[in-house]
Every structure is written in structure tokens, then in C-alpha cells.
MIVEX-258672 format. One record per residue: x negated, y, z of N, C-alpha, C in turn; residue number from 1; residue in three letters. Coordinates in nm, 2 decimals. Layout:
{pt {X Y Z} {X Y Z} {X Y Z} NUM "ALA"} ...
//
This chain:
{pt {0.09 3.73 0.11} {0.20 3.67 0.17} {0.17 3.64 0.32} 1 "MET"} {pt {0.27 3.62 0.40} {0.25 3.60 0.54} {0.28 3.46 0.58} 2 "LYS"} {pt {0.20 3.40 0.66} {0.23 3.26 0.72} {0.20 3.27 0.87} 3 "ILE"} {pt {0.25 3.17 0.94} {0.23 3.17 1.09} {0.13 3.05 1.11} 4 "GLU"} {pt {0.03 3.08 1.20} {-0.07 2.98 1.23} {-0.08 2.96 1.38} 5 "LEU"} {pt {-0.09 2.84 1.42} {-0.12 2.81 1.56} {-0.22 2.71 1.57} 6 "ARG"} {pt {-0.33 2.74 1.64} {-0.44 2.64 1.67} {-0.42 2.60 1.82} 7 "LEU"} {pt {-0.42 2.47 1.85} {-0.39 2.42 1.98} {-0.51 2.37 2.05} 8 "PHE"} {pt {-0.50 2.37 2.18} {-0.61 2.32 2.28} {-0.74 2.38 2.25} 9 "ALA"} {pt {-0.84 2.30 2.23} {-0.98 2.35 2.21} {-1.00 2.43 2.08} 10 "SER"} {pt {-0.91 2.42 1.99} {-0.92 2.49 1.86} {-0.87 2.64 1.88} 11 "LEU"} {pt {-0.80 2.67 1.98} {-0.74 2.80 2.00} {-0.85 2.91 2.00} 12 "ALA"} {pt {-0.97 2.88 2.04} {-1.07 2.98 2.04} {-1.11 3.03 1.91} 13 "ARG"} {pt {-1.07 2.96 1.80} {-1.10 3.01 1.66} {-0.99 3.10 1.61} 14 "TYR"} {pt {-0.89 3.13 1.69} {-0.78 3.22 1.64} {-0.84 3.36 1.64} 15 "MET"} {pt {-0.80 3.44 1.54} {-0.83 3.58 1.55} {-0.78 3.64 1.68} 16 "PRO"} {pt {-0.84 3.75 1.72} {-0.81 3.81 1.85} {-0.66 3.86 1.86} 17 "VAL"} {pt {-0.61 3.91 1.75} {-0.47 3.97 1.75} {-0.37 3.85 1.74} 18 "LYS"} {pt {-0.30 3.82 1.85} {-0.20 3.72 1.85} {-0.08 3.77 1.91} 19 "THR"} {pt {0.03 3.70 1.88} {0.16 3.73 1.94} {0.16 3.68 2.08} 20 "CYS"} {pt {0.26 3.72 2.17} {0.26 3.67 2.30} {0.29 3.52 2.31} 21 "SER"} {pt {0.35 3.46 2.21} {0.37 3.31 2.22} {0.26 3.24 2.16} 22 "ASN"} {pt {0.15 3.30 2.12} {0.03 3.23 2.07} {0.03 3.22 1.92} 23 "GLY"} {pt {0.14 3.25 1.86} {0.14 3.24 1.71} {0.07 3.36 1.65} 24 "ASP"} {pt {0.01 3.33 1.54} {-0.06 3.44 1.46} {0.00 3.45 1.32} 25 "GLN"} {pt {0.05 3.56 1.29} {0.09 3.59 1.15} {-0.03 3.64 1.08} 26 "THR"} {pt {-0.05 3.57 0.97} {-0.17 3.60 0.88} {-0.13 3.63 0.74} 27 "MET"} {pt {-0.20 3.72 0.68} {-0.19 3.75 0.54} {-0.28 3.66 0.47} 28 "GLU"} {pt {-0.23 3.58 0.37} {-0.31 3.50 0.29} {-0.27 3.52 0.14} 29 "VAL"} {pt {-0.37 3.49 0.05} {-0.35 3.51 -0.09} {-0.26 3.40 -0.15} 30 "ALA"} {pt {-0.19 3.42 -0.25} {-0.12 3.32 -0.32} {-0.22 3.21 -0.36} 31 "GLU"} {pt {-0.18 3.08 -0.35} {-0.27 2.97 -0.39} {-0.36 2.93 -0.28} 32 "GLY"} {pt {-0.35 2.98 -0.16} {-0.43 2.94 -0.04} {-0.38 2.81 0.02} 33 "THR"} {pt {-0.47 2.72 0.04} {-0.44 2.59 0.11} {-0.48 2.60 0.26} 34 "ALA"} {pt {-0.42 2.52 0.34} {-0.44 2.52 0.48} {-0.59 2.50 0.51} 35 "ILE"} {pt {-0.66 2.42 0.44} {-0.80 2.39 0.46} {-0.88 2.52 0.43} 36 "ILE"} {pt {-0.84 2.61 0.34} {-0.90 2.73 0.31} {-0.90 2.82 0.43} 37 "ASP"} {pt {-0.79 2.83 0.50} {-0.77 2.91 0.62} {-0.86 2.86 0.73} 38 "ILE"} {pt {-0.87 2.73 0.75} {-0.95 2.67 0.86} {-1.10 2.70 0.83} 39 "LEU"} {pt {-1.14 2.69 0.71} {-1.28 2.73 0.67} {-1.30 2.88 0.69} 40 "ARG"} {pt {-1.21 2.96 0.66} {-1.23 3.11 0.68} {-1.24 3.14 0.83} 41 "ARG"} {pt {-1.17 3.07 0.91} {-1.18 3.09 1.06} {-1.29 3.02 1.12} 42 "LEU"} {pt {-1.37 2.94 1.04} {-1.49 2.87 1.09} {-1.45 2.76 1.19} 43 "GLU"} {pt {-1.33 2.70 1.17} {-1.29 2.59 1.25} {-1.37 2.46 1.20} 44 "VAL"} {pt {-1.44 2.39 1.30} {-1.51 2.27 1.25} {-1.41 2.17 1.21} 45 "PRO"} {pt {-1.41 2.13 1.08} {-1.32 2.04 1.03} {-1.32 1.90 1.10} 46 "LEU"} {pt {-1.44 1.86 1.15} {-1.45 1.73 1.22} {-1.38 1.74 1.36} 47 "ASP"} {pt {-1.33 1.86 1.40} {-1.26 1.87 1.53} {-1.11 1.88 1.50} 48 "LYS"} {pt {-1.07 1.87 1.38} {-0.92 1.88 1.34} {-0.87 1.74 1.33} 49 "VAL"} {pt {-0.77 1.70 1.40} {-0.71 1.57 1.40} {-0.58 1.56 1.33} 50 "ARG"} {pt {-0.49 1.66 1.36} {-0.35 1.66 1.31} {-0.32 1.80 1.26} 51 "VAL"} {pt {-0.25 1.80 1.15} {-0.21 1.93 1.09} {-0.06 1.91 1.06} 52 "ILE"} {pt {0.02 2.01 1.10} {0.16 2.01 1.07} {0.19 2.14 0.98} 53 "PHE"} {pt {0.27 2.12 0.88} {0.32 2.23 0.80} {0.47 2.23 0.80} 54 "LEU"} {pt {0.53 2.33 0.86} {0.67 2.34 0.88} {0.73 2.22 0.95} 55 "ASN"} {pt {0.65 2.17 1.05} {0.70 2.06 1.14} {0.68 1.92 1.08} 56 "GLY"} {pt {0.61 1.91 0.96} {0.59 1.78 0.90} {0.44 1.76 0.89} 57 "LEU"} {pt {0.39 1.64 0.90} {0.25 1.60 0.89} {0.20 1.65 0.76} 58 "HIS"} {pt {0.08 1.71 0.76} {0.01 1.76 0.64} {-0.13 1.71 0.63} 59 "ALA"} {pt {-0.19 1.72 0.51} {-0.33 1.67 0.49} {-0.42 1.79 0.50} 60 "THR"} {pt {-0.38 1.91 0.48} {-0.46 2.03 0.48} {-0.48 2.08 0.33} 61 "GLY"} {pt {-0.45 2.00 0.24} {-0.47 2.04 0.10} {-0.34 2.11 0.04} 62 "GLU"} {pt {-0.24 2.12 0.12} {-0.11 2.18 0.07} {-0.13 2.33 0.05} 63 "GLU"} {pt {-0.07 2.38 -0.06} {-0.08 2.52 -0.09} {0.04 2.59 -0.02} 64 "ILE"} {pt {0.00 2.69 0.05} {0.10 2.76 0.14} {0.19 2.85 0.06} 65 "LEU"} {pt {0.31 2.87 0.12} {0.41 2.96 0.06} {0.45 3.06 0.17} 66 "LYS"} {pt {0.51 3.17 0.13} {0.56 3.28 0.22} {0.64 3.22 0.34} 67 "GLU"} {pt {0.60 3.25 0.46} {0.68 3.21 0.58} {0.64 3.07 0.63} 68 "GLY"} {pt {0.55 3.00 0.57} {0.51 2.87 0.62} {0.46 2.88 0.76} 69 "ASP"} {pt {0.48 2.77 0.84} {0.43 2.76 0.97} {0.33 2.64 0.98} 70 "ARG"} {pt {0.21 2.67 1.03} {0.10 2.57 1.03} {0.06 2.55 1.18} 71 "VAL"} {pt {0.05 2.43 1.22} {0.00 2.39 1.35} {-0.11 2.30 1.34} 72 "GLY"} {pt {-0.22 2.32 1.41} {-0.34 2.24 1.40} {-0.39 2.19 1.53} 73 "VAL"} {pt {-0.41 2.06 1.55} {-0.44 2.00 1.67} {-0.58 1.93 1.67} 74 "PHE"} {pt {-0.66 1.93 1.78} {-0.78 1.85 1.78} {-0.74 1.71 1.83} 75 "PRO"} {pt {-0.84 1.62 1.84} {-0.82 1.49 1.90} {-0.78 1.51 2.05} 76 "PRO"} {pt {-0.70 1.43 2.10} {-0.66 1.44 2.24} {-0.68 1.30 2.30} 77 "VAL"} {pt {-0.70 1.30 2.43} {-0.72 1.18 2.50} {-0.64 1.19 2.64} 78 "ALA"} {pt {-0.60 1.09 2.69} {-0.53 1.09 2.82} {-0.52 0.95 2.87} 79 "GLY"} {pt {-0.46 0.95 2.99} {-0.44 0.81 3.04} {-0.35 0.81 3.16} 80 "GLY"} 
//
């Protein structure tokens, strides 16, 4: 099944090379795949992940993905 994944800011370097012009990545994942499984597969350091969104809603990473789901992953951010 296909899902859309976007890694933001410093996490963007873990995206596979093939991306769409808007930065989204459509990925093939197996049925029963959780968000955390994808992050591990891409070797994203989990201690660098601060916020995960699934279809625009806050997620824990343990959610099982469905066809067409959209995932956004953010690192900690600071500003002032």
C-alpha cells in the first residue's frame, strides 16, 4: 500500500533520494506497518523525533498505517 511521508527540518536528510517536488515521498509499505517501523527502516534516530502527525492529527508512532495515510515527522525546535 502507498502512504505519504514527510520528514521536516534536520530529519529531512533521512528521506530516500526520490522525492516529489513538494518534498513529499510516496512510499510502499506492507500491511500492518506502524509509523515507528518506517522511521527505523529509514534509520531516523528516534531520540531526534519530537512530534508525529498522522493525517493532520498528533500520533504516537505506534499507529498502524492504512492506504493513503499522510505522515509528518518533526524534530525538536527552538526559537526566540
